[in-house]
C-alpha positions as CSV (number, residue, x, y, z in Angstrom):
1,X,93.0,157.6,194.5
2,X,93.4,159.9,191.5
3,X,95.9,162.6,191.2
4,X,95.1,166.2,190.2
5,X,97.0,168.0,187.4
6,X,98.9,169.8,190.2
7,X,100.1,166.5,191.7
8,X,101.9,164.2,189.3
9,X,101.5,160.4,189.4
10,X,104.4,158.4,190.9
11,X,105.3,157.4,187.4
12,X,105.7,161.0,186.2
13,X,107.4,162.0,189.4
14,X,110.0,159.2,189.0
15,X,111.1,160.6,185.6
16,X,113.0,163.2,187.5
17,X,115.0,160.7,189.5
18,X,117.7,160.0,186.9
19,X,118.1,163.7,186.2
20,X,118.4,164.5,189.9
21,X,121.0,161.7,190.3
22,X,123.1,163.0,187.4
23,X,123.0,166.5,188.7
24,X,124.2,165.2,192.1
25,X,127.2,163.2,190.8
26,X,128.2,166.0,188.4
27,X,128.3,168.3,191.5
28,X,130.4,165.7,193.3
29,X,132.6,164.8,190.4
30,X,135.4,167.3,190.4
31,X,136.1,167.2,194.2
32,X,134.6,164.1,195.7
33,X,137.5,161.7,195.2
34,X,140.0,163.9,197.0
35,X,137.5,164.6,199.8
36,X,136.8,160.9,200.2
37,X,140.5,159.9,200.1
38,X,141.2,162.5,202.9
39,X,138.8,160.6,205.1
40,X,139.5,157.0,204.2
41,X,142.8,155.3,204.3
42,X,141.8,152.8,201.6
43,X,140.8,155.5,199.1
44,X,139.1,155.3,195.8
45,X,140.1,156.3,192.3
46,X,138.4,158.5,189.7
47,X,137.4,155.5,187.6
48,X,135.9,153.8,190.6
49,X,133.9,156.9,191.4
50,X,132.5,157.1,187.9
51,X,131.8,153.3,187.7
52,X,129.9,153.4,190.9
53,X,127.9,156.4,189.7
54,X,127.1,155.0,186.3
55,X,126.0,151.7,187.9
56,X,123.8,153.8,190.2
57,X,122.3,155.6,187.2
58,X,121.6,152.2,185.5
59,X,119.9,150.9,188.6
60,X,117.9,154.2,188.9
61,X,116.8,153.8,185.2
62,X,115.9,150.2,185.8
63,X,113.7,150.8,188.8
64,X,111.9,153.7,187.1
65,X,111.3,151.5,184.1
66,X,110.0,148.7,186.3
67,X,107.5,151.1,187.9
68,X,106.4,152.3,184.4
69,X,106.0,148.7,183.3
70,X,104.3,147.1,186.3
71,X,103.1,149.8,188.7
72,X,102.7,147.2,191.4
73,X,103.2,147.2,195.2
74,X,106.5,145.4,194.5
75,X,107.7,147.9,192.0
76,X,106.8,150.8,194.3
77,X,108.6,149.2,197.2
78,X,111.7,148.5,195.1
79,X,111.7,152.1,193.8
80,X,111.2,153.4,197.3
81,X,114.0,151.3,198.8
82,X,116.4,152.3,196.1
83,X,115.6,156.0,196.4
84,X,116.0,155.7,200.2
85,X,119.6,154.5,199.6
86,X,120.3,156.9,196.8
87,X,118.7,160.0,198.0
88,X,117.6,159.8,201.7
89,X,120.7,158.1,203.1
90,X,123.2,159.6,200.7
91,X,121.6,163.1,201.3
92,X,121.9,162.6,205.1
93,X,125.5,161.4,204.6
94,X,126.4,164.7,202.9
95,X,124.7,166.8,205.6
96,X,126.3,164.8,208.4
97,X,129.7,165.0,206.6
98,X,129.4,168.8,206.3
99,X,128.6,169.0,210.0
100,X,131.5,166.7,210.9
101,X,134.0,168.6,208.7
102,X,132.6,172.0,209.4
103,X,132.7,172.7,205.7
104,X,131.3,171.9,202.2
105,X,131.2,168.3,201.2
106,X,131.1,167.7,197.4
107,X,127.5,167.0,196.6
108,X,126.1,168.9,199.5
109,X,124.1,171.4,197.5
110,X,122.2,168.9,195.4
111,X,121.7,166.6,198.4
112,X,120.0,169.4,200.3
113,X,118.3,171.2,197.4
114,X,117.3,168.2,195.3
115,X,117.7,164.8,197.0
116,X,116.0,165.4,200.3
117,X,113.0,167.4,199.0
118,X,112.5,165.1,196.1
119,X,112.6,162.0,198.4
120,X,110.1,163.7,200.7
121,X,107.8,164.4,197.7
122,X,108.0,160.7,196.6
123,X,107.2,159.6,200.2
124,X,104.1,161.9,200.2
125,X,103.1,160.7,196.7
126,X,103.4,157.0,197.6
127,X,101.5,157.3,200.9
128,X,98.8,159.6,199.4
129,X,98.1,157.3,196.6
130,X,97.9,154.2,198.9
131,X,100.5,152.3,196.8
132,X,102.2,151.3,200.0
133,X,101.1,151.5,203.6
134,X,103.0,153.7,206.1
135,X,104.5,150.6,207.6
136,X,105.7,149.4,204.2
137,X,107.2,152.8,203.4
138,X,109.1,152.7,206.7
139,X,110.3,149.1,206.1
140,X,111.4,149.9,202.5
141,X,113.2,153.1,203.6
142,X,114.9,151.3,206.5
143,X,116.1,148.3,204.4
144,X,117.0,150.5,201.4
145,X,119.0,153.1,203.3
146,X,120.8,150.7,205.6
147,X,123.8,150.0,203.3
148,X,124.5,153.7,202.7
149,X,124.0,154.5,206.4
150,X,126.6,151.9,207.3
151,X,128.9,153.0,204.6
152,X,128.6,156.7,205.5
153,X,129.2,155.9,209.2
154,X,132.4,154.0,208.3
155,X,133.6,156.8,206.1
156,X,132.9,159.7,208.5
157,X,133.6,158.1,211.9
158,X,136.0,155.2,211.3
159,X,138.1,156.2,208.2
160,X,137.0,153.0,206.5
161,X,134.5,152.0,203.8
162,X,132.0,149.2,203.1
163,X,133.1,148.4,199.6
């Protein structure tokens, strides 16, 4: 299927992913480590926070580049699985964290305003173009989001962490 000028191709849409991720971790940056350490007995350090986020940025750039270079079903599935972890599950983590705490969680604004709407847009784009079937989208989202879902559950409900 072709895309109209009003609906960007998946490739073009993915160019926003690294920028959205950077906006998110910059919102988190100043207050996330103290928030996290108040919830988890085995806390994290500022350097670990930044290392995890810069690694996440490198992976985001790599999957976007893979999609630009190959534009295959495999690249679409990898991009989608990564964005499910990075934006869907992490966005849900921030929303659930705010509900559990009854207050702002660092990163909540970009999770709600950028992550979740952007991920929804990517889902619609992938399905509309036929790059992946609905079943493949559900499988990739489930597999991709599972580690963050487990990690978030441990943080919010068990005072622990996955890594």
